[in-house]
N, C-alpha and C positions, 0 to 999 in steps of 0.2 A: 735314236729312240726317244719317244716323248717322255715327259717328266713323270706322269702317272704310271706309264708302262714300266719305267725303270724302278720306281718305288715298289710296285707290285712284284716285279721280277726279283729284286733284292730280298724283299720280305718272304716271298714264296720259297726262294732258295735256302734262306736261313732257317725258316720254320721246317722245311722238308728235312734238312740235315738233322735237326733235333728229333723230329718224329721218327725218323728211320733208326735213331739210336734208342728207340723204345722209351722215350721220355713223353709223358702224357701231355696233351694239348695245353692245358692250363699252365702247367709247369714250364713248358716250352715258351709260352707267351711271357711268362714272368721273367725267364732268362733273357729273352729278347728285349723286353722293356727296361731291364736293369742296365742295359748298355754294354754288356760283355761282348766285345768283338763285333758290334753292330753300329751302323751309322744313325744319325739323328732321326731321319725319316722312318727308318725301320723301328726304332725305339718308340717313336710317337704312335705309329700305326699299331704296334703290338700293345701299347698301353690302352689305346682306344678300344681294341677288340677285347682285351682283358676286362675292362670296365663293363662293356656290353654283355659279356658272358656272365659276369657276376649278377647282372640284372635279369638273367634268364633268357637272353637271346641265344639263338643258335649261332654257330660260327659263320654260316653263310649270310644270315640276316645281319650279324654284326659287321661283316665285311661290306655288305650293301649300303649300310648307313654310316660308314666311316667317312672321314674327310677326303680320302682318296677316291677318285672316280673309278669304280670297277665296272667293266662291261657286264651287261646282263648275262651274256653267255657264260662268263666266268663264274658269276654267282650261281647260275643254274647248275653248272657242272659240279661246283663244290657242294651245292645242296643235294644233288643226286649222290655224290660221294658220301655225304653224311648219312644218307638213307641206307647206304650199303655198309655202314659201320666204320668207315675210315676215309679221311680226306687226302691220304698220302698219294694215291694214284692221280687225283686231280692236280695236286701241287706239283707232282713230277711232270705232268704234261705241260703245265704252265711254265715251269722252270726250263724244261728242255726246249720248248718252242721259243722262249725268249733267248736262250743261249745260242740256238741256231741262227736266230736273226742277228744277234750281236756279232757272232763269229763271221757271218757273211759280210756285214758292214765293215768289220775290221780288215778282212782280206781284201776287199775292194780298195780301201784306202791305202793299204800297204802296197798292193800291186800297181796302183795308179801313180805313185810318187815319181818314179823315173820318167814315164811318158809325160807326166805333167810338167816336169822340169824341161824336157825337150821342147814341149809346146811353148812354154814361156820364153825359152831361148829363141825359138823360131819367130815368135811375135816381136821380140826385142830386135831381131834382125830386120824386120820390116820397118820399124821406127828408125833404125839406123840408116837404112836405105833412103827413107823419106827425108831425114835430117840433112844428109850429105849429098842429096841428089844434085843440087845446084853446082857444087864444087867438083864432084867426081864424075857425074853423068850428064854433063851438058849436051853431049852428042845424042842423047836419047830423049825423044819428045816426052814432056811431062805427062801427057795423057796416057802414054804407053806404060810409064812407071806406075801411075795410079791404077790403071786398069789391071796390070799384072799383080800388084799387091792385093787389090780388092778381090780378084779372082782366086788368088791363093788362099786368102783368109776365108772366103766363102767355102772353098773346098775343105779347108781344115775344120771349120766349125760344123759343116754338114756331116763330115765323117765322125766327129766327136759326138754329135747328136745321135747318129745312127748307132754308134757303139753304146751310148748311154741307154738307148731304148732296148738294145739287145741284152745288156746287163740287167736292166730292170725286169725284163721278161724272164730271164734265166734265173734270177735270184728270188722271184716271187714264188711263194709256196703254192703247190698244187691245191686248189680249193677242196679237192676230194679227201685230202689227208685228214684235216681236223674233223671232217664229217664222219669218216669211218672209224677214227679213234673214238669219237664220242659214242657212236653206235655200239662199238665193241665194249667200251667201258660200262655204259649204261645197261647193256644186256647182261653183263657179268654181275652187275649190281642188283639184278632181279627185276628190271623194268621190262615190260613187253615191248616188242619191236616198234609197234605203232606209236607208243608213248615216247619212246626214245627218239623218234623222228622229230618230235617237237623241238627238242634241244639241238639235234643235228641241223635243223633248218636255221637256227640262230647262228651256228658256226659257218653257214654257207651264205650268209647275208651279203657278203661282198661280191659274190658271183651270182648274178640274178638267174642265169640259166640253170645252175645246180640247185639253187633254192627253189625255183619253179618246178624242177623235176622231182625234188623230194616231196613237195606239196602234192604233186600228182601221184607219187608212189603211195603216200599216206591215204589219199582219196581212194585209190584202187584197192588198198587193203581193207578199208571200211566197207567196200562194195563186195568183198569176198574173194578178190583175186589172190593168187599165191604170191609169195615174196619174189620168187624168180621171175614170174610173168610181169610183175609190177616194175621191176628194175629193167627188164628187157624192153619195156615200152618206151624208154627214154634214151636217146642216142648219146646224151651227155655221159652216160655210164659205159665204159668200154665193154666189149663183149666178154672178155675174160673175167671181169669183175662180176658181171651179171650171171655168168655161168657158175662162179664160185658161190655167189649168194644163193643161187637156186639149189646147189648141192648142200649148202649149209642148212637151208630150210628143210630139206629132206632128212638130213641126219641129226638135226636139232643142235648144232654147234655154231649158231649164228654169231655169238659173241666172239669166240676165238677166231673165226674166219674173218670177221670185220677187223680185228686187231692185226691179223696177218696181212690183210689188204692194205691197211694203213702203213704197216712196216714196208711193204713192197713199194708203195707210192713214195715213201720217204727215201728209200734207197735210190729210186730213179731221180728224185729231186736232188739228192746229194751228188749223183753222177753228173747231172746236168750243170750243177753249180761248179763242180770241179773243172769241167770242160770250159766253162765260161771264164773261170779264173785263169786258166792257162792261155786263153785267147785274148784277154784284155790288153796285155802289154804289146804283143805283136800287131794287133789291130790298130792301136793308137800310134804305134811307130810307123805303120803303113800310111796312116793319115798325114803324119808329119812329113814323111818322105814325099808324098804327092805335093804337099805345100812347098817344100824346098825345090822340087823338080819344076814346078810352075814358075817360081821366082827365077830359077836358073835359066829357064828357056826364054822368059819374057824380059828379064832385066840384066842378069849377070852375064849371060852369053853375048847379047848385043854389045854390052859395055866393053867386054874383053876383046871382042872382034874389032870394034871401032878403034881400039888402041894397038891393034896388031898383036894382041896377046895370043890369038889363036890363028 
């Protein structure tokens, strides 16, 4: 996790805990800036925000002008939260999103320890074979030894690269989740749906297809199209989501339905991550097994055969 992201995450978590205890914002910032149970970066940021608030700035404006780089989408979300009378929901979203990301990274590191050790041992075995080839494998042509080791290493690292790509894809958050969370939150805060799309588009910036589709939805709404028809016009939105949005538009509960959609997407993301975590270790072990099998077939087996071992 990047430095600024970690600072913002720690600060949001600490501030959220105080606000959920019904402590006013200014008092909460005073507690954080005093150093009680907080790290230096959190204290410094809280002090900056407290000073800005005393000068008449809003909390979102104070955060935007702080020494910590805060993404525009976060500032906009907090600003919308302020307009709704409370920043708690926005801070909760920031905190939960950060915690999910940190938990996923921690799980990957933990699960990868054993396979990584196996891979290192396998590579060490290759260097041992190369170092002692003249003394113990004189009967095997040097080019066969080099070719076997090179092939085994290529297979090993190709497998590791494939597993890494699979892990990255599985651990990446569905770009529709922050979009529908933002839409649900802003709708509940009193914003009309078209205006809420402006902020949702910011949260979809990393996925150009989703961002482009949201811009298209917003355009269709200004032209008089219904919400359901607007979403159905873009394939990036699954049919079940478009259908739920259409019904929400009819019944007037768009905000709660968007939150429900965000929860459903998050649940699927969690299931996908859990499957990935269960597969990382066996996949890496299979890669290592193929590496050892190639070495055995091209080097170890000929060596043992030449000495009558088999």
